C-alpha positions, -999 to +999 in steps of 0.1 A: -434+497+324-431+532+311-428+544+346-399+521+353-379+535+324-388+571+333-375+565+368-343+550+351-338+582+331-343+604+362-318+583+382-293+584+353-296+622+353-290+624+391-260+601+388-245+624+360-251+655+382-236+638+413-205+626+394-198+660+378-204+678+411-181+654+429-152+664+406-154+699+418-158+691+456-134+680+482-130+642+487-141+646+523-177+657+512-195+629+529-231+639+518-221+638+482-203+605+485-234+590+503-257+603+474-233+588+448-235+554+467-273+555+468-276+564+431-253+536+421-272+511+442-304+522+425-288+519+391-280+483+399-315+478+409-328+493+376-306+468+358-322+439+377-357+451+371-349+456+334-339+420+331-372+409+347-392+433+325-376+417+295-395+386+306-428+402+304-452+405+275-471+438+266-495+445+294-472+430+320-485+395+315-462+366+324-440+354+295-413+329+288-392+353+267-356+354+279-361+327+305-363+289+302-398+275+305-416+244+297-429+246+261-464+235+255-466+203+236-429+193+240-438+163+261-440+127+251-472+116+233-500+111+257-487+137+283-515+161+295-515+196+311-506+230+302-469+225+295-465+188+291-428+187+298-418+151+309-397+151+341-388+124+368-407+129+399-407+092+410-385+098+441-390+136+450-371+152+479-392+150+510-408+180+528-382+197+548-352+178+533-325+200+514-313+195+478-288+212+457-302+231+427-275+250+408-258+273+433-287+270+459-295+245+486-334+244+487-359+228+509-397+230+510-406+242+545-443+248+540-472+239+518-508+251+517-528+230+492-557+255+493-544+291+500-571+308+480-582+330+507-548+343+515-538+348+479-571+367+472-563+390+500-532+403+482-554+414+452-551+385+429-580+376+406-604+348+419-599+314+406-623+298+381-646+270+387-627+239+398-595+258+404-576+270+435-544+287+446-516+267+462-488+283+482-454+267+487-427+281+511-391+276+503-359+280+522-329+287+500-292+290+509-268+305+485-238+283+479-220+305+453-197+334+455-205+370+461-243+375+462-273+366+440-310+368+438-330+335+442-358+352+422-336+356+392-315+325+397-343+297+396-373+286+376-401+265+390-432+246+382-456+220+395-472+189+382-475+151+388-446+126+391-441+125+353-451+159+339-448+196+346-484+208+343-481+244+355-453+269+353-446+302+371-453+323+339-486+309+328-499+298+362-482+318+388-499+344+410-495+380+400-491+390+436-474+364+459-480+367+497-445+370+513-429+360+479-394+363+466-381+395+451-354+405+426-343+430+453-335+402+477-299+396+471-285+368+493-247+367+502-228+335+501-236+312+530-268+331+538-304+319+535-337+333+524-372+322+528-402+331+505-435+317+490-441+307+455-477+303+443-497+286+415-532+286+402-541+249+395-571+226+389-584+212+421-582+177+406-545+180+403-538+188+440-534+153+452-499+140+446-486+175+435-449+177+429-427+209+428-399+211+401-371+236+404-340+242+382-314+268+377-328+298+356-305+292+326-302+254+327-317+225+307-345+201+319-318+177+330-311+198+360-346+198+374-349+186+411-383+173+423-398+181+457-428+163+473-455+185+485-475+173+515-499+193+536-487+211+568-499+193+599 
């Protein structure tokens, strides 16, 4: 985290130098203009990374700060699991079918109910006894204006057909194979594919349901997706 802010300071110093030098140069100085463009783009990326850092706790552990998540214990009496948020997964969207979630049209295009080997190859910690990693591949088309990052636009969790049991902050993989990134801005009408990943109890794999909602919305905007094993 300290490295991120050090890089930010260096880039801001470069931006200041480039701007001041530009005022003394001819407008046709293309190398300087190119440098200013690059620095500006890096400044925007720093802002995006800063927003993501704001959601992390000390030690870079996942956190719910600054982003809507499923609060533990907020579900109806009798709910089980880590988050316990009641949701309606009675009629989830089928594998491969699209559904609108906020400004995105999303479909589940792949599901690995036991991706432990693949996830461990990325340097993730091994699961505990009775646990495994699951990997879900999404296709997302941006329906809004301008461009946006799916990584920053959406929040996700998995569970059964009534309750979110695992969320991306507490139970997501630190390093996701071919995962989404905050740097992957998508223009209006364009699509992006990527994986999301969870560490779950093996007993919860059967009938697992994926829940996605816009990053800053309420539980009422949650969309459920059925997860079935790739054939």
